[in-house]
C-alpha positions as CSV (number, residue, x, y, z in Angstrom):
1,M,78.7,114.3,81.6
2,I,76.2,117.1,82.1
3,L,77.4,116.9,85.9
4,D,81.0,117.7,85.2
5,S,80.0,120.0,82.5
6,R,78.2,122.2,85.8
7,R,81.4,122.3,87.7
8,A,83.7,123.4,85.0
9,E,81.4,125.7,84.6
10,L,81.0,127.1,88.0
11,R,84.7,126.7,88.9
12,K,85.4,129.4,86.1
13,R,83.0,130.9,87.6
14,L,83.9,131.3,91.1
15,V,87.7,131.9,89.9
16,S,87.0,134.2,88.0
17,D,85.3,136.0,90.6
18,L,87.5,136.2,92.7
19,E,89.9,137.2,90.5
20,D,87.7,140.5,89.8
21,Q,88.1,141.1,93.6
22,G,91.9,140.8,93.8
23,F,92.4,137.5,94.9
24,T,95.3,135.2,93.2
25,F,96.1,131.9,92.7
26,A,99.0,130.3,93.6
27,A,100.2,126.8,93.8
28,D,97.9,125.5,96.3
29,Q,96.5,128.3,98.5
30,V,94.4,131.6,97.3
31,I,96.3,135.0,98.3
32,P,94.0,137.7,99.2
33,P,94.2,141.1,98.2
34,T,96.6,143.9,100.1
35,Y,93.7,146.6,101.6
36,T,95.2,149.6,101.9
37,D,91.9,151.6,103.1
38,K,88.6,151.4,104.1
39,S,87.3,152.3,100.5
40,C,88.7,149.0,99.4
41,I,86.7,146.9,101.4
42,R,83.8,149.0,100.1
43,N,84.4,148.1,97.2
44,M,84.5,144.6,97.5
45,Y,80.6,144.9,98.6
46,L,79.9,146.9,96.2
47,A,78.9,144.5,93.1
48,E,76.5,142.7,95.8
49,R,74.8,146.0,96.6
50,Q,74.5,147.1,92.9
51,R,73.1,143.8,92.3
52,F,70.8,143.8,95.2
53,I,69.7,147.3,93.7
54,A,69.0,146.1,90.3
55,E,66.8,143.4,91.1
56,K,65.2,144.7,93.6
57,D,63.6,148.4,92.1
58,Q,60.4,147.0,93.4
59,L,61.2,146.4,96.5
60,L,63.0,149.3,96.6
61,H,60.1,151.8,96.1
62,R,58.3,150.2,98.2
63,L,60.1,150.6,101.0
64,E,60.8,153.9,100.0
65,R,57.3,154.7,100.0
66,R,56.1,152.8,103.6
67,A,59.7,154.0,105.1
68,L,61.5,157.4,104.3
69,P,58.1,159.6,106.0
70,Y,59.8,158.5,109.4
71,F,63.5,159.9,108.1
72,A,63.9,162.9,109.7
73,K,65.2,166.1,107.8
74,G,68.3,167.9,109.5
75,S,66.0,171.0,109.8
76,E,63.5,168.7,111.8
77,V,65.8,167.6,114.7
78,T,66.8,169.7,117.6
79,P,69.8,168.4,119.3
80,A,68.9,169.8,122.7
81,S,65.4,167.6,122.8
82,V,66.9,164.6,121.9
83,H,65.0,161.7,123.8
84,P,64.8,158.4,122.3
85,R,62.1,155.4,122.3
86,I,62.9,152.0,121.9
87,E,60.9,150.0,120.1
88,L,61.4,145.9,119.1
89,V,60.3,145.8,116.0
90,K,56.7,143.2,115.8
91,S,54.3,144.7,112.8
92,R,55.3,144.7,109.1
93,L,56.1,149.0,108.8
94,Q,58.1,148.1,112.0
95,S,60.1,145.9,109.6
96,D,60.2,147.7,106.2
97,I,61.7,150.8,108.5
98,F,64.0,148.2,109.8
99,R,64.9,146.9,106.4
100,Y,65.1,149.9,105.1
101,A,67.9,151.9,107.2
102,C,70.2,148.6,106.4
103,L,70.4,149.9,103.0
104,L,71.5,152.9,104.0
105,W,75.0,150.7,105.5
106,S,77.4,150.2,102.5
107,I,77.6,146.5,104.2
108,P,75.2,144.4,103.1
109,V,72.9,143.8,106.3
110,S,73.0,139.9,107.4
111,S,69.2,139.1,108.3
112,G,71.3,137.0,111.6
113,Y,69.9,133.6,112.6
114,G,68.5,131.6,114.9
115,R,67.3,133.6,118.0
116,R,67.0,137.7,116.4
117,M,65.3,140.4,118.0
118,R,65.4,144.0,116.3
119,F,65.4,147.4,117.0
120,L,64.0,151.0,115.8
121,I,65.3,153.7,118.4
122,F,62.5,156.4,117.6
123,D,63.5,160.3,118.7
124,E,60.2,160.8,120.4
125,A,60.7,164.7,119.7
126,N,60.0,164.6,116.5
127,E,58.9,160.9,115.9
128,K,61.9,159.9,113.7
129,L,64.0,157.1,113.7
130,I,67.5,157.7,115.3
131,G,68.7,154.2,114.2
132,V,68.1,150.3,114.7
133,L,69.8,147.6,116.9
134,G,69.6,143.6,115.3
135,L,70.2,141.3,117.7
136,A,70.7,137.4,116.6
137,D,72.3,134.3,117.7
138,P,76.5,134.6,118.1
139,V,78.9,132.3,115.9
140,Y,79.8,129.5,118.3
141,C,83.1,129.3,117.3
142,L,84.8,132.9,118.2
143,A,88.3,132.3,119.7
144,V,89.0,136.4,121.4
145,R,85.6,135.3,122.7
146,D,86.0,132.8,124.3
147,S,89.2,133.0,125.3
148,W,88.0,136.6,127.5
149,I,85.3,134.5,128.8
150,G,87.8,131.7,130.1
151,W,85.2,129.2,128.9
152,G,85.8,125.3,128.3
153,N,83.7,124.2,125.0
154,D,80.9,122.0,127.8
155,D,80.3,125.5,129.8
156,K,80.2,127.7,126.3
157,R,77.8,125.2,125.3
158,R,76.0,125.5,128.2
159,R,75.6,128.9,128.8
160,L,76.2,130.6,124.8
161,W,71.9,131.0,125.1
162,H,73.1,134.0,127.7
163,V,75.2,135.6,124.9
164,M,73.6,138.1,122.0
165,D,75.3,139.3,119.0
166,A,74.4,143.0,117.8
167,Y,74.7,142.1,113.4
168,V,73.4,145.7,113.1
169,L,74.3,149.1,115.6
170,G,74.0,152.4,114.5
171,A,72.2,155.6,113.5
172,V,70.9,156.7,110.5
173,L,71.3,160.0,108.7
174,P,70.9,163.2,109.7
175,Y,71.8,161.3,113.5
176,N,74.7,159.8,112.5
177,F,76.0,163.0,111.8
178,L,75.8,163.9,116.1
179,L,76.8,161.1,116.6
180,G,74.2,158.5,117.2
181,G,75.8,155.5,116.9
182,K,77.6,155.9,120.2
183,L,74.1,156.4,121.4
184,V,72.4,153.2,120.0
185,A,75.7,151.3,121.0
186,M,74.6,152.7,124.9
187,L,71.5,152.0,124.1
188,A,72.1,148.1,123.1
189,T,73.0,147.6,127.2
190,S,70.5,149.0,128.4
191,N,67.9,147.9,131.5
192,E,65.3,147.6,128.0
193,V,67.1,145.9,125.9
194,R,67.6,143.5,128.8
195,E,64.1,143.1,130.1
196,C,62.9,142.8,126.3
197,F,64.8,139.4,126.0
198,V,63.1,138.3,129.2
199,D,59.3,139.0,127.6
200,R,60.2,137.7,124.3
201,Y,63.0,134.4,125.6
202,E,61.2,133.4,129.2
203,G,60.7,130.2,129.3
204,R,61.2,129.5,126.5
205,P,63.5,126.3,125.2
206,S,66.9,127.0,123.9
207,G,67.3,125.7,120.2
208,I,69.6,123.2,120.9
209,L,69.5,121.2,123.7
210,K,65.8,122.3,123.9
211,L,67.0,123.3,127.9
212,V,64.8,126.2,129.6
213,R,66.6,128.5,131.0
214,D,66.7,131.7,132.9
215,P,66.2,134.2,130.8
216,H,68.9,136.3,131.6
217,L,71.3,138.2,129.0
218,V,74.4,138.9,130.3
219,L,76.7,139.6,127.3
220,L,76.2,141.2,123.9
221,T,78.9,141.1,120.8
222,T,79.5,143.2,118.2
223,T,82.1,142.8,115.2
224,S,83.5,146.2,113.4
225,A,82.1,146.1,109.4
226,M,85.5,147.1,108.5
227,G,89.0,147.1,110.9
228,R,89.1,148.6,114.4
229,S,86.5,151.3,115.3
230,S,87.0,154.2,116.7
231,M,82.9,154.9,117.9
232,L,83.2,151.8,120.0
233,N,86.2,151.9,121.4
234,R,85.9,155.9,122.8
235,L,83.0,154.7,124.1
236,K,82.9,155.1,128.1
237,R,80.7,156.1,130.9
238,N,82.7,157.9,133.8
239,G,86.0,156.7,132.7
240,E,84.5,152.7,132.7
241,P,84.0,151.3,129.0
242,I,80.6,150.4,127.7
243,W,82.1,148.2,125.3
244,A,85.3,146.7,126.0
245,S,87.5,145.4,122.5
246,L,88.4,141.5,122.9
247,G,91.3,141.7,119.9
248,M,91.4,141.2,116.0
249,T,89.2,138.0,114.2
250,L,91.5,136.2,111.6
251,G,90.3,137.6,108.7
252,W,88.3,134.1,107.8
253,G,84.8,133.7,106.5
254,H,83.0,133.5,103.1
255,F,81.5,137.2,102.7
256,H,83.2,137.9,99.6
257,L,81.7,134.9,97.9
258,G,77.6,136.7,97.8
259,N,76.5,138.3,94.6
260,G,75.1,135.9,93.1
261,Q,77.6,133.0,94.2
262,F,76.1,131.5,97.0
263,E,73.0,130.9,94.9
264,A,74.7,129.1,92.5
265,I,77.0,127.0,95.1
266,A,73.8,126.1,97.0
267,D,72.1,124.7,93.6
268,F,75.2,122.8,92.6
269,M,75.8,121.4,95.8
270,R,72.2,120.2,96.3
271,Q,72.5,118.2,93.4
272,E,76.2,117.1,93.8
273,S,75.7,116.1,97.9
274,P,72.2,117.0,99.2
275,E,73.3,115.0,102.7
276,V,75.3,118.3,103.0
277,F,72.7,120.6,101.1
278,S,69.7,119.4,103.6
279,S,72.0,119.4,107.2
280,Y,70.9,122.6,107.6
281,K,68.1,123.2,110.5
282,Y,67.0,125.4,113.4
283,G,69.4,125.0,116.1
284,G,72.1,123.4,113.6
285,G,74.0,126.7,114.3
286,P,75.2,129.4,112.0
287,S,77.9,127.2,110.3
288,W,75.9,125.5,107.8
289,K,76.3,128.1,105.4
290,L,80.1,127.8,105.8
291,R,79.9,123.9,105.4
292,V,78.4,123.8,102.0
293,I,80.4,126.7,100.4
294,R,83.7,124.6,102.5
295,S,82.0,121.2,100.3
296,C,81.4,123.3,97.4
297,L,84.8,124.2,97.1
298,R,86.6,121.0,97.9
299,E,84.4,119.2,95.1
300,L,85.7,121.6,92.6
301,E,89.4,121.3,93.4
302,I,89.5,125.0,95.1
303,P,91.9,125.6,98.1
304,A,90.4,126.3,101.2
305,T,92.2,129.1,101.9
306,A,89.8,130.9,99.4
307,L,87.9,131.3,102.8
308,Q,90.6,133.8,104.1
309,H,89.2,136.8,102.8
310,G,92.0,139.0,104.6
311,I,89.9,141.5,106.4
312,K,90.4,141.5,110.1
313,R,87.7,142.5,112.1
314,E,87.4,144.0,115.5
315,V,85.2,142.0,118.1
316,F,83.7,143.9,121.0
317,A,81.8,142.8,124.0
318,A,79.4,144.6,126.6
319,P,78.6,143.1,129.5
320,F,75.0,143.6,131.7
321,C,76.3,142.7,134.8
322,A,79.1,143.3,137.1
323,N,79.5,139.4,137.9
324,W,79.4,138.3,134.3
325,K,82.4,135.8,134.1
326,G,81.3,133.6,136.4
327,F,77.7,133.4,136.3
328,L,78.9,132.6,132.5
329,R,82.3,130.1,133.4
330,E,80.1,128.4,136.1
331,G,76.9,129.4,136.4
332,K,76.2,129.3,139.7
333,E,75.2,132.5,140.8
334,S,72.5,135.3,139.8
335,P,73.4,138.2,137.8
336,E,73.6,141.5,139.5
337,F,73.0,143.6,136.8
338,F,73.4,147.2,135.5
339,D,70.9,149.5,136.6
340,R,71.2,151.9,132.9
341,S,67.8,152.9,131.7
342,V,67.0,155.0,128.7
343,G,67.1,158.2,130.3
344,D,70.1,158.1,131.8
345,L,72.7,156.6,129.1
346,M,70.5,159.8,127.2
347,S,71.5,162.4,130.4
348,F,75.5,161.3,130.0
349,F,75.2,160.5,125.6
350,R,73.6,164.4,125.8
351,E,76.4,166.6,127.8
352,R,79.4,164.1,126.8
353,W,78.9,164.1,122.4
354,L,75.5,165.4,121.6
355,L,75.6,169.2,122.2
356,P,79.7,169.3,122.1
357,R,79.3,167.6,118.4
358,A,76.2,169.9,117.7
359,H,78.5,172.6,117.9
360,R,81.0,171.6,116.2
361,D,79.3,170.8,113.2
362,S,76.1,171.7,111.4
363,R,75.7,169.5,108.7
364,Y,73.3,167.9,110.2
365,K,71.1,170.7,109.9
366,D,71.5,170.3,105.8
367,V,69.8,166.5,105.2
368,V,67.0,166.1,103.3
369,H,65.2,163.5,102.3
370,R,66.9,163.3,98.9
371,D,70.8,162.4,100.6
372,I,68.7,159.1,102.3
373,L,67.6,158.6,98.9
374,R,71.2,158.8,97.3
375,Q,73.2,157.3,100.1
376,V,71.2,154.1,99.6
377,R,71.1,153.9,96.1
378,A,74.3,155.2,95.8
379,K,76.3,153.0,92.5
380,T,79.9,153.3,93.6
């Protein structure tokens, strides 16, 4: 009886939350809202963002106190002198800076799963933060990626290890006004990032198959937060795209069941179907959360189409070598890696984007720490 009551209460809560977001229930399906612009998408995340701010006020104060001194004021940035340095996050302080920077995104940033590498991009001219880069295990099922590579399931199972996904990638104030996001996206494909991968994973077995592979990082993927990405679509060097657009996702997922909903779902499934809930383990794949939610929807007699949020995202990939396709398909040849140093990438970025942008747009000069605080704690 108690479980039946909890089932009815949770069902009512989920249906109400979906309806508040603009979803409609018709017959045996759930229909997502129509998004007219990116502000509509941001609003879907707003409740979860506000909840985090309300519940984590003490944490925010600690992060602000430790991290804010590493963010530049506009008066501290000299475009002609910008010189990036990539740091792999290792210390607690570095982790706090990374975490606080991610709060500047209007879309909540996940912590990634499985293998994880986090980077801070600093400007050596003033020792302030330019942007952040987070790499994690890619999702196993991504149709546009697999079709682009030409993967069969067995080849993918063996060589997905050589792919990482950029789950966060971008610049912070005031460098975002200077197109710093393009710089971070370029640096993600640098020799230095690839070498960090070698240092981290050489000799270490993979999580699922427990195989020790050569530490070749051959491909990065990333997915835009909201529709098409002009930042990556126009990112070329010597006429060649650094990031290639693979197409759009189909608009399925579970981010819209946030705002504390997953915690309630997990608690329910822990009691109702412990075998589903306890199926999580490292190496079990990133679909555990999705499996738990899908099973819960079935228990609550909510159509599975509730997982269709309707936001199509653009998928991109950035190869690290010329023969990436042959390597990922067959694995018979050694990767012929591109030579992309931080210095060379920065020289190109400075002349192509940074200096022209600084000449046209001086908004970066007006940024003060109050702007960063306001953006992190924004209510709308």
